[in-house]
N, C-alpha and C positions, 0 to 999 in steps of 0.2 A: 424533389426530383428535377433533373435538368429539363428545362422547357423544350430542349431540342432532342431529347432522347426518345427512342421508340422501343419500348420493352415488349416482351412476349405477352405479359399480362395486359399491357396497354392495347394490344390487338383486340382482346375481348372487351375491354372497357369502351373502346371506340364503337364497336358494334352495338354494345348495350345502350350507348347514348343515341345512336342512329335509329335503332329498332328495338326499344326496350321490351315491347310486348310480343315480339315475334318469338316463336319456339326455337330455342337454340339446340336442345339436346333431349333425346328420349332414350332412356335406359331402363330395362325391366319395367316396373309399373310407375316410374317417376318421369315427369316432364318438367323441363326447366326453360323458362323464358330467358332472353338475354339479360334482362335486369336481375332476375333471380339468380342466375349463374354467376354474374359479376359480384353481386352482394355476397354470395356464398364463398367466393374466392377470398374476399376481404375478411369474412368471419374466420375462415380456415387459416388465413395468414396470421390473424390475431392469436389463434390457438397455438400455432407454431411458436410464436413469440413467447407465449405463456410457458411453453415447454423449454424455453431457453435458447431457441434457434435464432441466430442472428446472421448478419451479412457475411457471406463467404462460407458459412457452415454447410456441410454436405448432408442432404436428407435423402436416404435411400428408400425406394418404394418397391415392394415385393408383393405383387398381386396381379390378378387377372384384370381384363378390361372392365371398367365400371366408371360411373360418373365420379366416384370418389378418387379414382386414379387420376383423372383429369384435374380435379380440385387440388390434389397433392402437388402436381407439377406447377400449376398456376399460382398457388398460394406461396410456394417456396420462391417463385420468381418475384412475387409482389413485395417480398421483404429482403430481396437481395441474396437469398440462400441459393445453393447449387443442388439441383435435383439429380439423383442417381437412379435411373431406371434399371431394374434387375430382372432378367429372364426368370419367370416363375417356375420354369422346369429345372432350374439349377438347384442342387442340394449339396450338402457336405462341403468338401474342400473348395469346390468351384464357387459356391455361394459365399462361403467365408472369405475367400480371396477378394471378391468384389467389395464386400462390406469393409474389410480391413484396408485394402489398397486405396480405396477412395477416402478413407478416414471419416466415414459417416458417423455423426454424433447421434442421429436418430434413424430408426428403421420403422417405416410404416408398412404394415402387413395386412393381408387378408387373413382373418382368423382361421380359415380353412387350411392355410399354409403354415400354421404355427409349428407343426411338427419338425420340419427341416431346420427352422430357426432354433427351436429348443435343443436340437441335437448338435448345434455348433459347439466345438470345444472352447472357443472364446466368444462370449456373449457380447452383442452390441451394447453400447452405452445405455440406450433407451429404446424400447420397443412399444409402439402404440398401434392399435388397430385402425385400419383404413375405414372399415365399414362392418356392419353385421355384429356389432358388439357395443355394450355401453361405453360411453366416453370416447367413441371413435371420432376420427376426423370428420366423417360425413355427418354424424350427429351434431357436432359443434358448428358445422357449416350451414346447416339447414335452418336453424332458429336462433333467436337472440338479437341483441343489439349489434349494429354494424360499427366496429371500432374505428377510431381515427388512427391511422398508421403513420408513424413518424419516420419510417425507413426511407433513406435516399438511395435510389437505384439508377445507375447509368447504363446506357446501352452497350458500353464497353465491358461491363461486368460479366463474369461467368454466370451462366444460368443452368447448364446441364453438363454432366459428364456422360457422353454417349460411348459406351464400351463397344469396341469392335467385336465382331462375332467370334473371333478366336478360332477360325477354321484351320489355321496353320500354326498358331502359337498362343501364348497367354493373351487374353483380352487386354486391350489398351484403352484408357479413358480419354476419348477425344474431347478437349475442353472447348465447349461451345459458348459463345457470348450471345447476349440478347441481339446485338447488332447482326451477327452472323445468321441467326435463325430468322430474324425478320426479313433480311434480304432473301433468304431461301423461300420464305412464304410468298413473297412477291413474285419470285421466279416461277413458283408453282402455279399461282393464280393466273399468271400471264400465259405460260406455256401449255397449261392443261385447260384453259378456257373455263375456269371455275366460275360458277354463278350461284347466286342466292337461291335460285329455283331448281338446283340439281337434285335435291333430296338424296344426299349420299348415305350409304350404309357402310359402317366401319366394323369390320370383323377381324382384321389382322391385329396382332398384339400391339398395344400402345407402348410397351417398353421398347419396342423397336423404332428406330428413327423414322421409317416410312409411315407407319401407322399414325404416329403422333404429329411429326413435324412436316410431313409432306401432304397429309390429307386432313386430319381432324383440325389442326390449328389453322391452316389456310382456309378451310371451309368456315371456321368461326370468323375469320377475318372478313369474308365476303358476306356474312350474315345468313348462311344457309341453315336449314333445319336438319340436324344430324341425328341419324339413327345409329345406336351403338350396341354391338353384341359382345357377350362375354368371351366367346371363342368362335373360330370359323367352322361351325358345324354345317356341312354342305346341304343336307336336306332343309335345314332351317334357313340358310341363306336363300335358297331357291323359293321357299315359302314366303319369306319376308319381301323379296323383290316383287312377287305377285300381289301379296296382301297390302303392302304399304306403298305401292307405286314407286319403288326406288328407281332413281334416274342415273345414279353413278355409283361405282364400286371399285375399290382397289383390292386385288388378291395377288398373292405370290403365285408363280407358275405351279408350285406344289399343291395349290388349292384349285387353280384353274383346271389342271389336268384331270383330277377325279370329278370335278364339278361338270365338266363337259361330257365326261363318260358316264355320269350318273343317270339312272333311269328317269328321274324327275326332270332332267334338263329338257327332255322332249315333250313333257306333258304340262309343265307350268306355263302360264302366260307371262312371258318376260319382256313384253313389248314396251313397257315403261322405261326399260333400261336404255339409256342413250350414250353413256360413257363407261368404258371398261378400261381400267388402268392395270398394268402389270409391271413387275420389276422385282428386285431383290435377288433374282437368279435368272438364268437363261430360259426363255419360253420356247418349247419345241415348236418348230414351224408347222408341223402337221396339226397340232392342237390349236394353234392360232387360226389356221385355215378353217377348221371345223367350227370354231366359235363364230367367225365372220360369216360363214355360209349359213349358219342357223339363224343369225340375227343380222340381216343385211343393213339395217338402219343404225347399227351400233357403231359408234366412233371408238376406235381402239388406240390407246396411247401406251407406248413403251417408255418407261421411266428408268433411267440408268444413273448410277452414282455410287456413293458410299457414305458411311456415317460421318466421315471427316469433313464432308462438304454439305452436310445438313439434312438429307442425303442427295439432293437432286443436282445432276450435272448436265445431262442431255435428255432430250425427248424426241421420239419419233411420232409425228402427228398422224392422225387417221388417214389422211389422203396420201401420206408418204408410204404407207404399208404395201400398196400395190406393187411398186417398183422395188422396194427394199424391205421385204418382210422380216429379214434377219438382222436389220440394222437397229441400233439404238439411237439414231438421230443425230442432231446437232446441238451445240451448247445452248443452254437456257440464258435468260436475260442477263444475269450477273456472273456468268462463268466464261472465262477465256481458257482455251485448251490448245495444246500442241501434242503431236505424236512424234516421239524421238527414238533414235537408235541408241546403241550401247555407248556411243561417243557423245550423246547429247545433241545430235544434229537432227533437224526435221527430216522425216522420211518423205520420199516422193509420193504423190497420189498413187494409190494402189499398194503402197508399202505397209509393212507391219512394224509396230514398235510400242513402247510404253506411252500411255496417255498421262500427261502432266497438266496441272491446273494452276491458274491464278483466279482468286475470287474473294469478295468480302464475305462469302458464305463459309469459308474455310475455318476450321478449328484453330485455336491458338497453339496447338501442340498436344502432346500426350501427358496426362497427369502423372507427375513425378517420374517421368521417363525422358530425361534430356537426350540420351544417346539416340533413342528411337525417333525423337522429334527432329534432331539434327539430320538423321538419315532420310526422313521423309521430306523435310523442307530444305532443299539444297539447290544451289544455282538459281535462286529466285523463283522456284516452282515447287509445287507439292507433287511428289511422285506417288502415283496411285497403286502401282503394282499390277495394273491391268494391261494385258496385251491386246491391242486393237488394230484394225485396218482402217485407213482413212481414204476417202475417194476425192475426186477433184472438186466436188461441191462441199466438202467438209463434213460429210456424214461419216460416222464411225461405226464399225461393227466389232463386237467383242469376239476375240479369238479365244482367249482363255485368261485365267490368272497366270502370270508369268511362271509361277511355281507348278502349274498344272500342264504345261506343254510337254509332250512326250517326245523324247529323243530316241528314235528307233533306227538303228543302223546309221547313225549320224545325220538323219533327216528329221526335221521337226514336224510333228503332227499335232494339230489342234484337236483336243478331245471332243469339242462341240461338234465338229464336222462328222465325226464317227457316230456320235450320239444321234444326230439328226437323221443319218442314214438308217440306223436301227429303229428309230421311232416310226419309220414308214412301214414296218412290218406289223400286221394286224394283231399279232400275239403279244406285242410288247406294250406293257402298261407304263413302265418307267425304266430308264437306263442311265448308267453313269459309266464313263470310260476313264481309265487311268493308265499310267505306265508302270509296269512291274519289272523288277530286275531280271535280266536275261543275259546269259553268258555270250550268246551270239549277237543279239541285236542291241545290247546296252539296256534298252527298255522294250518290253513287249506290250503292244496295244492290247489291253485287257478290259472286257466289258462285264459289268454287273447288271443283271436284268431282273426286273420284277415282271412276272408273266401275267398276261390277261387270260390267255388260254395256253394249253400245252404246246411246247415247241422244243426242238432239240438245239443244242449248241451248234452242231454242224449246219443245220438249216439257217440259223441266224448268220453264221459266218459266210455262207454262200449268198445269202441275201445282201449282205454288206459288200461282198466282192463284186456284185453286179452294179454297184453304185459308187464305189471308191477305187482309187488306185490300190494296187496290191499291197504296198507297204503300209497303207492306212487301215487295211482290213484287220479286224481283231484276230489275235493269235489264240486267245482264250476267252471263253464265256462262262461266267459263274452265275447261277440262279440263286436269288435271295428273296426273302419275304417282303422286305422293305428297305429303301435306301436310308442311310443315316443322315439326318438333317438336324439343324438347330431349330429353335422355335420360330425364327424369322424366315425359315424356308430355305436357308442356304445349305447346299449339299456339303457334307463333311467328308471330303475325299481322303483326308488323312486317316479316317476310321477304316475306310475300305483298304487302304494300303497296309494297315496293321493286320488285316485279315489274310494277307498273302504272305506265305513263308519267304523270308529273305528280303522283304521290303524295308 
């Protein structure tokens, strides 16, 4: 290994040398010290090599959160292989596409998820259990000799293909290097004030870049004791915060919303919680206000970015929420950004445009997609596709994805502004706003609402009219049981558009 390289598995190795006997991870009934976890990574890496995995080979992982899932990522990294995390909710053609498009030679799976894999028309080259089965990666990692690894890994090597969420098109595999992710870890530690004493709880899926790369890995970097849950079960999250004295947690707004509204939120002792992180989608301001009012000592951090940047680009600090509760902050340590108009010129303070980035955290491009790579990386910047507003101090506020801005009567409307207005109605549990085809208005502002209590469409329209300009007020309101989202919490507005005739 290059003596100057800093690899993602090296992050764990350094913590193991500093604090070998400190507890690194707790999952289910298993507890791992830093030394034990690092040794397990080496054993798992040796197992992968026995299976024929070498430098540059893709290793896909299809499973729920577990200690074995973390071992799969770090062991692939330790031998120079490329980890491919796959959303465990995907089945059929979507699952097959990711395995085939990535060219994965090995698929590690939770045995409980074997059914969708067995049903694939084209079987992966090699399928091995992650855990809960004889001969699993976890079994091989827990016991036995610690092998001497001969692999040479540089920090410029690829370590993961982070597939985009595919909210508007086919997922693309963002090619992440060790160097890019380690820079992102440092940005996260610095901007989120991560400490070895935080006692974080990890409940969001590790296949998603935020769960693994923004929280679990940086917390391993600083030597924290990490509590890991298989899935974000809301009553269990609240119980664990109280029982385990949890001090920090990241949840997507899609989990924060029902958590704050849950009956146990008002009865559990949550005073150990000192840091609350949110991101992955827009947090409704009314929900944020309820959270801060209930836990006044809580520091709340808004984390914004996308998979292609590791995924952290900006942070809004706790003390900045009072003046800018809807902002996502300013750039983190290793990120430079601009907000540009359609001609590529910087917008004036107060103006709206696309946010573009330069950063060592950025991916190398999209796996086997040269045209999409060239489109995203042009004029010396990475083009995010996010429409934001920037102020004189450099704080940005997300207006929308560029594709989600509504053109009604020739005037552009940000769906988020309409959503925030509707969230202030006590009968609204969740809401999403899109533009739907309209002969008169080009696009009509249309709301999809999940009700908390009974309410009529007319009542919600009148409520919005009292808070918004007339052209921003919804023309239509549809009631649905739940909003369509992917497993990382991102709203799938394309699914809502498909439900409206003529869209």
